[in-house]
N, C-alpha and C positions, 0 to 999 in steps of 0.2 A: 383705326377704329374697326374697319372691316375685318382685320385679322383676329379680333376678339371672337368672331364667329367660329374660328377653329376650335375654341374651347367648349362650345355648346355641347357636343356629344359627350365629351369627357366629364362635364359637370352634371349632365342629366343622367348619365349611366348609373351612378350609385343609387339614384332614386328608382330607376327602372329595374335593376337587378335584385332578385330576392335571395339567391344563393351566394354566400360569401366567396366561395371558391371561384365561381364564374364572374362575380363582381370584380375581383382582383385581377384575374387573368385578362378579361376583356378591357378593364380599365388601364392596364399596363400597355396593351396594344394601342388603345385610343390615345393615350398620352404620347406614345412614340410617334404616332401619325400626326398629332397636333404639333409636336416639335418639328417634325419634318416639313409640314406645311408652312410653318413660320420661317424656317431657314430658306426654303425654296422661294417663298413669296418675297423675302427680303433680298434675294439675289446672292445669298452667301454661298450657295452650292448649286450645281447643275444649272448654271445660267443659260446654257444653250438649249435646255429642254424644259424650261419653266412650265409652259402650258401643258405639255405632255405629262410631266410628273405630277402636276397639281390635279389633273383629271384622274390619273391613276390613284392618287391618294384619296380622292373623293370616293372612288369605287371601293378601295380597301376599307375605308371608314364604314361604308354601308355593309360590306361583307362581314366585318367584325361584329357590327351591331346585330345583324340578322342571325349570325351564328350564335352570338351570346343569348339572344332571345329564345332561339330554338333549344339551346342547351339548358336554359334556366327553368327547371321543372318544379321548383318548390311550390307546393300547394298550400302550405300553412304559413306563408310569409306574413309578417306584420304589415299593418297599414296597406291593405290591398288597393284602396282607392288611390293612395299616393303612388303606388307602383304603376297603376294603370296610367296615371298622368305622365309619369316619367317615361313609360314605354311609348305613349303617343308622341311625346316631345322628340324622342330620338328617331322615331319612324318618320315624323314630319320633317325633321332636319335632313334625313337621308333623301326623302323624296324631293325636297326643295333644292338641296345641294346638287343632286343629279340633274334636275331640270335646269338649274342655273349653269352647270358645266356644259350641258348640251347647247344651251342658248349661246354661251360664249364661243363654243367651237363653231356653231353655225355662223355667227357674226364674223369671226376671224377667218373662216374658210380653211381652217387647218394651217394657217400661216401666221407668222409673227416676226416682225422686223425689230431689231434693236441695234443700238450703236455697236459696231464691231469692237471687240476688246483690243487693248494695246498689244497683247501677245499674238495678234494676227500678223504682226511684223517683228516685234521685239522678241528677244534681244538682237541687236544689230551685229553684223560681222565685225571682226577686229579692224580698226582703222577708220570706221565710220562713226559719225557723231550725230546724236539726235538734237536737232535745233528746235523742233516744235512738235507737239503732240496735242491735237485739238479734237475734242468731242464736239461735233457740229450739231448734235441732237437729231431729232426726227421731224418730219413734216410730210406734206403731200395731201392730195385730195382723193382720187380714185385708188391710189396706192400709198403705202407708207414707205418713206425713204429715210434711212438713217445713215449718217456719214461720220467718218473719222479721217482726219488728215494729218499726215506726218511731213515734216520737212527735214531733210537729211543733208548733212555736210560731211567733210572729211577732216581728220586730224592732221593729214599731210597735204601737200600741195598737189591735189588730184583734181582733175577737171570734173565738172558736173556730169559729163557724158560717161566718164569712167565710173563715177559713183552710181549712176543709174544702172550701168551694166552689172555692177556688183549687187545692187539691190535686186535686180531681175533674177540673177542666178540664185540669190539667197531665197527669194520667194519660190522659185522652182524646186530647189533642193531641200529646203527646210520646211516649206509649207505646202508642197505638192501642187503648186499652181502651174497651169499651162498658159503662157503669155504669148500674145501675138502683136507684131509690130504694126502700128497704124500708119496712115499716110502722113501724119504730122510728126512722125518719129517717136511717138509715145508707145508704150507697151501696155497692154490691158488683157484682161481675161475675166470670165464669169463662170460660176458653177452654182448648183443647188446645194444648200447646206441645211442643217437642223434636224431635229427629231420629228417623229410622226406628225405632231400637231404644232410644231414650231418651224416648219419649212420656210425658207427664204432664199432669194436669189442674191448671192454676194458677188460683187465685182471689185476688181482692183485695177488701178491705173498708175503707171509710173511715167513721169514726164519732168522736164527741166523748166525751171522758172527763176529768172533773176540770178542765174548762176548756182542755184541750189536744186537738189532733186526733191520732188514732191511725190508722195505716195497717197493716193485716195482709196479708201475702202468704202463701199456702198452696199448697204443691206436693204433689199426691197421685198415687201409683202403686198400682194395684190388683194387688199381687202379695204 
């Protein structure tokens, strides 16, 4: 339902614009922005930068509207009262959308945690078998913590320790992790990830449990 708001400037713009050429040009831009907002909000594209991209699209929406209003100089337009209403609607939409975006950024503190994707580990090196891939969801109080857990086995008669060693090398070579051995024999590492307004602290742990290798990914946002 909230996504229907993305269509407001696109629907109001034909009423606000008096010049056909400007109406079409800006309408095309607003339509493209509305499609982009829909795709990003659904998580179909740019999942790692959702908040950053959405704020950018809000700004682009307003820039397009302001440019269109400044360029629309027709003085003999039909239904001037209707045009004024349309202009007020798009202007108020821009004001409210910018204020809303600023409020969300303030609440989120420029951070956003989400469940790490499967490709944070996959695909596995040859000879290893994925036994379990669990989305553990998000929770927390003073911070948001999101988890994904993998359980890894081997297609050959390989010990869990050897599987863990291969997973560790895979994380370091294919995903640029720097892992450190803990006192309990597990391997772990943390780093900051995400775009400007989607920063989060992501950690990974590799350890053995019940003869299998377990890999935990944790994404944390302090908001």
